[in-house]
N, C-alpha and C positions, 0 to 999 in steps of 0.2 A: 504494500500500500504506500502511496506517495505521502510525503510529509504533509501534515495538516495545513490547509490554506487558512489564512488569518483574516477574519471578517470583523466588522464593527457594527454594533447596534446601539443607538442612542435613545433609550426609553424616556429621556427627559424632554425630548423635543417632539412636538406634534405636527404631523402633516395633515391630511384630510381626515375628518371624522367619518365613521362608518355607520350608516343608517340601518344596514342589515342585508340579509340574503333572502331571496324569495322565489316564488313559483306561481304559476297560474293553473287553474283547472276549468277554464272557460270552454264554451261550446259543448255543454252537457257532460264534460269529463267529471265534474263533481257528482253528477247523477250516477255515472258509472261506478265511482268510488262508493256511492251509497248503496250499491247493489243492483243497479238496473240490468246487469248481465250475470247476476248470480253470486256476487261476492257476499259472503256471510257477515253478520255483525262482528264476529270474532276476527275475521281477516280484515275487515274494514278498520278495526281498532289497531291492528298490527301495522297497516299501511299509514294510518294517521300518526301512529307513534314514530314511524320511520321519517315522515315528513316534518313533524311538528314538535316532537319531544326532544328537549335539550339533553336529557339523560339517556334515552334509548335510541335516539335517531339524530337527524340533522339539526333539529331546532330551528328550522327556517322561520323567519320573523316578518316577512312581507308576503301578503296574499294579494295577487293581482286578479281582479274580477273583470269579466266582460260585460259591458253595458248592452242591454237588449238589442238583439238583431234577429229578425225572423227568417233570415236566409240560411240555407244549408251551407255547412262547411265540411266538416269531417263526420261528426256524429250529431245528426239532427240539427238543432238550432238553439240559440239563446232566445228566450221569449221576450218580445218587446213589451214595453209598458204603455206604448201609444200606438195601437194597431191601425187606427184610421185617421184620416185627415179631418180635423174638426170643422173645416170649411173655409180656412184662410189663416194668414199669419197672426191675426189678432183675435181669432175666435177662441172661445174657451175650450181647452182640450178635455177629453175624457180619458184619464189614465186608468190602467188596469194593473193590479198587483196581485200575484198569487201567493206571495210569501215563501216561494220556493226558488224562483229564478234559476231554473235549470240545475238545482242542487247547490247553488252557490251560497244561499242563505244558510243552509245546514252546515256547509263546510266553514263558512265564516264564523258561525257560532262555535263550532268545534275548535277552530283556530284560536278564537278568543279565550276559550277555556284552557288552552295550552299556554296562554300568555301573550299571544300575538296582539299588537296594538296598531300596526300599520296595515290599512286596508286601502289598496290602490285600485280604483275603478276606472276603466278605460273603455272608450267607445270605438268600435271598428267603423261604424257608419251611423249617420242620422237616419231617422225613419225615411222610407222611400219618398214620401210626398214632400219632404223638405229638400230634395236633391234635384239637380238639373237633369239627371237621366231617369228619374222616377223609379229607381231600383236600388235596393241596398247593396246589390252586387256590382261588380264591374266598374268601380271607381265612381265617376260623377262628382259634382261639387255641391257644396251647400249653397242654396239660393240666398242671395244677400238679404232678401226681405224676410227670411226665416231665421236669421241669426238670433234674435231675441227668443223666438219659440224654441230653438234648439238649446239655448242656454237654460231656459226654464225646464226643459225636458231633463237635462243632466242634473240640475239641482233637485228635481223631483225624485230622480232615482236615488240620490243620496239621502233624501228625506225618508224614502221608503225603507232604506237600510237603518236609518236612525230609529224608525218605528220598530224595527226588529231587534234593536239593542246593539247595532253595529255602527260605529262611527267611521264614515269614509274619510280617511285622513288625506288622501291624495286623489285628485280628480282629473282625468284626461279626456279630451274631446276628440282625439284623432289617433289612429293607429296606422303607421306607415303611410303618411299622406303623400309620399313621393313614389308610390307604387300602386298600380291598378291590379287588384286580385279578382279572380273569378268568384270568390266568396265575398262576404261583407267587406266593403272597402269604400273609401271616400278621399278624394284628392284635395289637398290644400297647397298652394304655393306659400313660401315664407310670408309674403305680404298678406295673403288671405288669412293665414293663421294669426298674424298680428291684428288684422281687422276684427277677427272674431274674439280674440282675447280682450279687446277693448269693450266688448259686450259681456263676455263671460265673467271677467274679473269683478266688475261692479255687481253683477247678478249674484255671484257667490257671496260677496261681502254683505249684500243686503239680506241674504237668506237666513242669517243667524247660524249657519253651519260652521263648524270648526274644521274647514276643509281647505287644503292648499291646492292650487291649480298646477298641473304639470304640462309640459309641452316639449317635443312634439312627436316622440316615438318614431322618428324617421327610420326607414328600413336599414340604412347604413350609418355607422358612426360618423363617417366622413360626410355623408349627406346631411346629417343633423346640424353640422356647423353653420350652414346657410340659415337655418331656422333660428339657431341660437344667436347669430349675429343680428338678425332682424329684430329679435326680442330685445337684445341689449341696446340697440340704437333707437328704440321707441320707448319713451318713458312710461306711457300708459300700459303698454304690453309688459314692460319690465316689472311694473308694480303688480300686475295680475299674476305673474308666474312665480311660484315658489321653487320649483324643481325642474331642471332640464332633463329630458329623458331621450335616449336614443338606443336603437338596436344595432347589431353589428353583423348583419348578414352579408353585406357587400365587402367586408374585409375586417381585419382586426382593429382594435382600438389603438390607432397609431399615434394619436395626438390627444391632448386634453381639449375639452370643449372651451371656447373662448368666453368664459363667464366666471363670476365669483359665486354664483348660486350653487346649491346642491346639484349634483349630476348623478343620474342613475343609468346604468346599463340595464334597460328595462325589458329586454327580450332577446334571447338567443338560444338556439340548440344547433348542434353540428349537423352537417349534411349526412345523408345516408338513408337508403331505402329498406334496410333490414334492421331488425332488433339486434343490438350489440351489447354483450355483457363483458367484453374484454377490457383489460386495463391498458395494454400497450401492444396494439397490433398494426400500427402504422396507418390505420384507416382514416384518421382524422376525427372520428366520432367515438373514440374510446375514452376511458377515464383519464389517462395521462393528458390527452388533448384538452379536456375540459379543465383540468387543474392548471395547465399552462395558460389557458384563456383567462381564467380568474386572476392569476398572477398578473398577466399583462394588462387587464382591464383596471386593476387597482393601482398598478405602478405607473404605467404609461398613460392610461386614460384618466388617472386620478379620480376614478368613480367613487361615489359615496355609498353605492349599493349595487348589488349584482342579482338580477332577477332572471332565473332560468325560465325557458318557455313553459314547459308543462311538467307537472309532477308525476302524473300517472295516466296511462292511456292504453289503447288496445293495439294488437297486431304489430306491424313493423314500426313501432313508435320510436321517436328520437327522445322520448321522455326519460325520466329517471327510473320509473317503475313500470313494468308491463303487467296489466291486468288480464286475467284469462277471459276469453271471448268464445262462448260463455263459460262459466265455471267459478268455483270457489278457490281461486289460487292466484298467485302473483309471482313475479320474478324481479330481482333487483339488479340494476346495472352497476358497473364500476364508475360510470358517470355520476351516479348518486353518491358514491363514497368519496369521490373527488370533491364534490360540492360540500358534503357533510363534514369533511375534514376542516374546511374553513368555517362553515356556519355554526357548527357546534361550539367552537371555542372562541370565535371572534363575535362578540355580542353587540347588539345595538348600543350606540354611544361610545364604542371603542374609537381609538384614533390610530392611524398608521404612523409609524415612526421611521426615521431614516436608517438605511442600511448601507454599509460600505461592503461591497461584494468583491472578493479577490479571485473568484473562480468563475469563468464564463459558463461552465457546465452546470452551475447552480443558479436556480431562480429563487430568490430569498425575499420574503416579506415579513414584517414584524409589526406587532400591534400592542397597544396598552388598553385594557378594558377599564370600565368605570370602577370595578371592584378592586383594582390594583393588580390583577393578574396580567401576565404578559405572555404573548403567543408568538412563536416563530414558525413560519411555514417555509420548508425547504424542498424544492423539487429538484432532484438530482437527475439530469437528463443524460448523464454519462452511462456507459454500459458496465462500468466497474464501480465497486464499492470505494468510498472515499471517507476521509476524516476531515473535519473542519473545526477550527477554533474561532470562537466569538469573543471579542472584547465587549463587555456589557457596561453601558453607562446608564445609571439610574436604577440601581438595585441589583441584587443577585439572590440566588436561591441555592440551598445546599442539596435539594432533592428535586430536580426537574423531572417532569413526567414526559415520556416520549411515546409517540404513536406512529405506526408505519402503515401506509396504504400502498399496495402494489398488486402484482398478479395473484398473490395468495393471501394477502392480509388486507383487512378493511378497518382502518383506525384501530389497529391491534396494539395494545400496550407492549412496549419493548424497552429493555434496559439499554438504551443507546446514547444516553447523555449524562454528563456529570459536570460539576462546577468546582472550581478552586478559586476562591475570592471572586473577582469579577470576570474570570475567564470560564467560558462554557466550551466543552469539547463534545462533539457529536460524531457518531459513526453513521454514515449515510448509505443506505442500500442503493444499488444501481436501479435506475429507471423507476424511482419510488418517490412518493411524497411523504416527508417526515414532518410531523407536528411536535413541537416542544412547548410545554406549558410551564411557566414559572409563576409561582404564587407571589 
């Protein structure tokens, strides 16, 4: 083994705060988890534990909800709360609420019981009659005369959730406005997004809801930059937006967003047309690839949150967990364990801290939690075991806890780290994610 590389971690200094790690179960996937295809209550609880329990599972802390769309996507639809045109932009609408919302109300209540406090509701499309193409599918744009009606619609959705005991903390009006999908979708240019924000912001403020507005969930992190710049250069839009959100399907998070606001990577799952349970197979949709993406998003993109696309689904899903179709069973991917290795230990309110990395084969991030615990995540991309030394500033611990995630282990406790004064030494398995926790 080569001589240990020497790294530095300064736990006294704070970089960006971490709002959390999350997932979505939109488009009836929450209903699938509730047993629509045969999953028993006992297995439902096991999957909920995997997704939401900090002790038994990933402890994911952000739940992304899909705001009503009556158009098919993958599994049936998300029920709309405004199914018919009330007769014009200023006519009084008749909202419909079933208290279920495709299973999302049930899931949100379960998440709240596990301690989740961030509920991020996002719309893929406005109701068809508010759009230029008269269809919730295939893009189209929001009609300018319907801006206020659409803002009211979004606020009403949040009010329905408040009625159910769930506070929508983060509210989005568009999903991938830069891309036309054959399922529910709606186009906004950056200027159109700004124009709508000038309506939505005051409407949310006047509603009495404790809800922050997010924008704009562009399909690519690079494409989100134009939306972010438009918001930053317009004072009214800037006041309306609490959090900048972007996806990263068109490429990795190569730059930070040009803003001082909170920034979330609000949706991604890797490509792939088959279910994949592998840790490191070179496919790009294995566990190691997801671990590397989380590292890059937090360090290069300076994101405050990382929201994976879907927690559990059927068939050749790119989700974290595969549910039987039909049946009372499920399978867990190594993608899940990659995300869980971060989300279980790095809790909401943590801050990322500076790392001096002396080995290009290692991807290292470090964090300080609000309870004083400190977490180091080390992805060893080399094919050989290595040893690393860390000079710690801002406290030390005599008994660090180590965990390894690789082809055979899944956040498995391992005696791989020790400290002497302010020096921490760790043995790093090849092609593995090592998590070290200091109290």
